C-alpha positions in Angstrom: 101.2 115.6 101.4 101.0 117.3 104.8 97.4 115.9 105.2 98.7 112.4 104.7 101.4 112.8 107.4 99.0 114.4 109.8 96.0 112.1 109.4 97.2 108.7 108.1 94.6 106.7 110.1 91.7 108.7 108.7 92.9 108.3 105.2 93.5 104.6 105.8 89.9 104.2 107.1 88.4 105.9 104.0 90.5 103.8 101.7 89.5 100.5 103.4 85.8 101.5 103.3 86.0 102.3 99.6 87.8 99.0 98.8 85.1 97.1 100.8 82.3 98.8 98.8 84.0 98.1 95.5 84.5 94.4 96.5 80.9 94.2 97.4 79.3 96.0 94.4 81.6 94.6 91.7 81.1 90.8 91.9 83.1 90.2 88.7 86.4 90.9 90.6 88.4 87.7 91.0 88.8 86.3 94.5 92.6 86.2 94.3 92.6 90.0 93.6 90.4 90.7 96.6 92.6 88.5 98.8 95.8 90.3 97.5 94.3 93.7 98.2 93.2 92.5 101.7 96.7 91.4 102.5 98.1 94.8 101.3 95.5 96.6 103.4 96.7 94.7 106.5 100.3 95.6 105.8 99.3 99.2 105.3 97.4 99.1 108.6 100.6 98.1 110.3 102.5 101.0 108.8 99.7 103.4 109.8 99.8 102.0 113.4 103.6 102.6 113.6 103.2 106.2 112.4 100.5 106.8 115.0 102.6 105.2 117.7 105.6 107.4 116.8 103.4 110.5 117.0 102.1 109.4 120.4 105.6 108.7 121.8 106.9 112.0 120.5 104.0 113.9 122.2 104.4 112.0 125.5 108.1 112.8 125.7 107.9 116.4 124.5 108.3 119.3 127.0 105.0 121.0 127.7 104.6 124.5 126.3 105.0 127.4 128.7 101.6 128.8 129.4 100.3 131.5 131.7 98.4 130.1 134.8 95.1 131.9 134.8 94.7 131.3 138.5 98.1 132.6 139.6 97.9 135.9 141.4 
């Protein structure tokens, strides 16, 4: 579960690629099913984008970690 929280965009990309391959190589699938899955994928993409935006905002407002300056004498 930690992988899903850490890398939602990567997981989403793999899932979408697999779905596209299945839709292409299984022509017997009904068109309505493919459209429904496409709509669900778009909704999931929005959720993934919100998670990534939250991680970016959190990182932008976080205090930087204290580190040693290697050039300080």
